[in-house]
N, C-alpha and C positions, 0 to 999 in steps of 0.2 A: 485419615487426617486431611486428605485432599478431596475436594468436592467434585472435581471434573477429571475426565480422562485426558491426560496430557502426554502424547508421545514425545519422548526425549532421547537424544543421543548424547552420550558423554564422550568427549574427545580429549584424551591425554591426561594422565595422572601418574604419579610415581608410586602409587600403592594399588593393591587390588581392591576394587569397590564393587559391592553388589547392591543394587538399588531396586526398590519395588515402585513401579509406576503402572497406572491402569492403562494398558494399551500396548506398550512396548517395554520389554526388559532389556536393559543395556549393562554390559559388563565392561569395566575398564581396568586394564593392567598396564604395566610399565610401557608407556609410549605406544601402546597398541589398543586402541579403542575397538571393542568388538560388539557388533549388533547380533543379538540372538532373537529368534522368532517369538511370537506371542504364546504364552502358556495360559490358557483360559480353562478354569474349572467349571464354567457355566454360570458363575456369579460374578464374572469380570474380576476375579481376584487372581493374583499371580503368586505362584510358589517359587521362591528363588533359593538356590543353593550357591555356595561360593564356587568360584570358577578358577581352576588352575590351568597350567599350560596344557595339560592332557585333554582338557575339555574343548580345546579349538580344533575344529576339523574343517573339512572342505566346504561346509555349509554355512561358515561363519566368516564374515569380512574382518580382516585385520589390516591395519595401516598405521604409518607413523604419524605422530602428532606435528602436522604442519598445515599449511594452508590447503595442500592437496587432500589431506584427511577431511578437512571441513567441507571441501567441494564434493568429496565422494559421498559424504553424509548427505548433502543436498541432493546430488543426482541419483545415487543408488536407491534413495528411498522414494523416488518417483514411481508411481504405480502405472506408468504408461511406457510403451515402447521399451521394454526392459532390455531386450537384446541390443538395442542401439548404444547402450552404455556398457556392453559386454559383461553383463552379469545376469544369467538366467535365474539365479537364486534370490533376486531381488525381492523383498517382501512388500515394499510399497508403503507409503504413508496411508493411514486410514482415512477415507474420505471424510471431510468436514472437521478433522481434528485440528487443534491448535499445535502448531509444529514448532519445536524448539531444539536447539543444540546447546549443551552446556560445555564450554571450552575451559579446560583447567590446565595450569602449568606454571612453572617457575621461570620459563625463558620465552622470549617471543617466538612465534612460529616462523618457519622458513618456507620459501617457495619449493613446491614439490617437484621431483624429476618427471620427466615425460611419461615414464612407465606408470605413474599413478593417475594420470589425467584420462578422463573419459575419451572415447574415440573422437568426439566432436571438438576436443581441444587439442592444441598443439603446444609443446613446450611446457615450462613451469607455470605455477599458479601465482596470481596476484590477488590482492585484496579486492580489486575490481571484479575478478572472476567470482570470488566468493559472494560479494554483495549482489551481483547479478543473479546467481542462482538462488540466493536466499530471498530475493525479491520476486522471483518468477516461480516459486513453488508455494504459492497460496498464502502467505509467505512463510519462510522459516526465520526465526529470530535467534541470534547467538547471544547466550548469556555466559559472561566470562568470569572465571574465578582466578585471581592472581594469587598464587601461593608464594609467599615471601615478600620481599620489598624491592625487587629489581624494577627501576624506573622505566626501563625500555619494555619490559613485559607489560607493565601497567599501560603505558602509552599505546602499544600495539593492541592489546586486548580491548582497551577503551574505544579505540577507533573501530575495531570490528563490531563491537556491541552497538555503538552509536549509529553505524551505517546500516545495521540490520534491525534496528528497532529494539535491541535487548538492553541489558544492563551489565555493569561490571561490579564484582564484589572483591573485597580484600580478605585474604586469609593469611595472617602473618606467619602462621606455623601450620604444618600439615595436620595437626591435631584439630585445627579450626575448620578444616574442609567440610566436614559433615554439616556444620552449622550454616556454612555458606550455601551448600546444596540445598538445605531445607529452605533458606530464605529465597533463593533463586526460584525454587518450585512455587513457594507461596506467591511470589511476585508474578510468576507466569499465570497463575489463576486469575490475577487481576488484569494483567496485560492482555489477556485473551479477549477482554471485553472492552468496547470503546463505543462512544456515541458522539456525534457532532450535530449541533443544532445551527441553522442559518436562517435568519429572517430577512426577507427582501420585500421592498426596499428598506434600508436602515433608517430612513427618515421620510415622513409623509406630512402633508398639510391638509387642513380641513377647516371649514367654517361651521357654525351650528347648522344643524339639519343635514350636513353631509355625511356620506359613508365613504370610508377609504378601505383599501384592500391590501393585504400582505400575504406572502407566501412563506410558509414555515417548512423548510426542508430538513428532515431528520434522517441522518445517515448512520448505519451501523459501521463504525470504524474498527471494530475488533475482528477477531479471526473466528468467532463463534456466533451462532445464532443466539438472538436474545429478544426479550420482551421489555419494553420501556414504559414507564409511567410518564405520561405527558401532562404538563400543568402550565397554566397561564397565571402570571402574577404582575400586578400593577405597582409601580413605585410611587411613593408620595413625594411630591416636590416641595421645595421651600424657596421662598424669595419671590414668587409670582403672586399677583392679586387676581386669582381665579378660583373658581369653586365648581365641582369638588376638587380636592388636591390629588386625586389619583383617577385614572381611567376606572370606571365602574364595570363590574362583570356584566351588568345588564345592557351595557353598550356593545358587548362583543358577541360575535357568532364564531365559534371555534369547536371543533371536534377534539376534545381532550381525552378521548378513550385510549386505552393501552394500544401500544403498536408493536407488532412482531415483525422482526427484520432478520434476513440472513445476512452473512458478512458482506460488506461492500454494497449492500442494497440501501436504497433510499425511498422515502415516502413524502410526498408534498401534501400539506394540508393548508387550505385557505383560512385566513383570518380576516374577518370584516369588523371594523370599528365604526359604530354609527354615533355621531355626536348629537346629543338631544338639542331640540330647539331652545329649551330653556337653560342652556349652559350659561354660567355667569362668569364674566371676566372683564376687567378694565384694561387688560392688556393681553397680547398674544402670549400663550402658555405652552411651554414644551413639556409634554408628558412622556414618561419613560415607562415601558413595560418589558416584559421578558417571557420567554417560553423556555421551560426546562424539560429535559428528557432524562430519566434515571433508570438505570438497569435494575430489573427486578431480581436478577440472579446475583449480582455483586453491587451492593448498596453504595460502595465507594466510587462507583463509576456513573458519572452524570455529566451533563453539559448544558449550559444556558447561553442563549443568545438575546441581546437586547436591541430594542428599536425605539424610535421616538415618533411622536405624533405632535405637531405644532397645531394648536387650535387658534384660529385668528379671531381676535375680538372685534365686534362691530357695535353698532348703536344699540342693538337690542340686548346684547350680552352686558353692556355697561349699565343699562337700566336694571337688568336682572341682578347684577352684582350690588348696585346701590340699594336695591330693595332688600337684599340680604343684610346689608350693613345697618339698614333701618331696623330689621328684626333683631340683630345682634345688640344694637344699642337698647332696644326695648328690654331685652333680657338683662342688660347691665342695670337699667334704671329699676327693674324689679328686684334685683338682688342687692341694691344699694340702701343704706340706712337714711332714708329721706322721709320727711313728713308725708303721710299717706295722702293728704289732699293734694299737695304739690306733685306727688308721684303720679296720681291719677291725671292731673292736668298735663304732665309731661307725656304720659303714655298716650293720651288722646291726640296730642299733636303728631306723635309717631304714627299712630294708626291712620290719620288723615294723609300723612306723607306717603305711607305705604299704599294706601287706596289710590292715590293719584299716580303712583308709579305702576300700579297694576292697569289702570286705565291707559296709560301711555303705552303699555305693551300691547293691549288690545287694538289700539289705533295703529300701532306699527304693523301688526299682523294684517291689518285691513289696508295697509298702503297709505294710511292717512298721516303722513309724516308731520305735516304742519300742526295738526291738532294734538298729535303725540308730544310735540315740543311744548306745546301750551301746558299739557298735563305734567310734564317734567318741571316746568317753571312753577307751577302751583305747588308741586312736591318740594321744590326748593324753598318756597315761601313758608311752608309749614316747618321746615327745618330751621329757617331763620327765627320764626316764632319760638320754637323750642330752645334755641340759643338764648334768646332774650329773656325768657322765663327763668332759665338757669342763672343768668346773670343778675336778675332781679333778687334771687334768693341766695346769692353768693354770701357764704359765711353767716347765713341766717338759718333758713330751714334746710339749706344744702351746705354741708361742710366744705371748706376750701378744697381739700384733695379730691372729693367727689365731683365737686363743680368744675374744677380744672380738667378732669378726666372727661366728663360729659361734654363739655365745650369742644375739646379736641376731637372726639368722635364725631360730633355733629358737624363740625367745620369739615372733616374729611367727606362725609356724606354729601354736603353741599357742593364741594368741589367736584365730586364724582358726577353728580347730576348735571352740573354745568358742562362737564367734559362730554357726557352722553348727548346732551342737547346740541352741542356744537359738532358732533360727529356727522 
């Protein structure tokens, strides 16, 4: 049923429970959580029998359900310096495992007496003690099951789980406990995996022909090693007069191959965006893009980071955009129900206007701005001639709705060419 090996300790319950987990077998009896060693038949499968009072011997830890019990779960399961915590029979957490405690009860835990504290602690236990050890053992998360409806128990268990990165579950009746345990273990499988993506800087600026650089930092935020599918995605914008409407993959240089990371490890990959010289824009445009990392092991685990690139409009980009507008207008003329002779005449004027815009771009690239402005002016003249021809055929060979639409589009092109010339 469960895909991964999840070491678990159960703390506190008012019935005898025997659970199968891959890695650790834990028995729970009345207020005495008992940890037993691993039983492995060679195939990582555990065979469990019910446990009674007679089964508890000197090799099994038993303790009361209180904060001290949770703390002892934390500390005694450490596989280092066992004698320092006074238990030579400590079995230790398995290296690299996702470590969890399931806390169950119908009353809030109490601070434990001194006799239950490891030697490095003095006095009773507090939630701060439990949190400290849970965070410092790779870590251990506490998943709490509240049996019944006592509000104090819910408040206490919720705080323990929240502060250790676990979750809390409600079991209104003892008969619902098994369902809550299964849900907790299912969530553990998901919680053992995590990833975070961070792109820096979050905002950048560039002009056409510029290249800008970002750093993509991907971190394994889970407790288990994982492999991530890494992908780049560009968002389409709305409301800007620029083209194209999204960063193109051909502009980017980025290694989007799969990434394998151990827990808490990170990898930084550079991302370069090169804005092409022929980018078209009448105004500055903010482009948004994202990088996503998705777990190959748990498809529900992924994270996305967003960043922006502002491309600054200049004289050349405005001419490029005006040229695109002329092309779009030609497509509109072609699709309109207009007398073919008039249609050909209109298309000829648009072809001339586009040709002069292309010449203006060539002169700009050569640094001959004055001549480029002259070519822009000639392109404007062709657009004015286009408008006059439309007006001459108004409601004759060009129906009124089509004529109004063509005039509006042509007027916009003329204004944009004027803006480019003045830039």
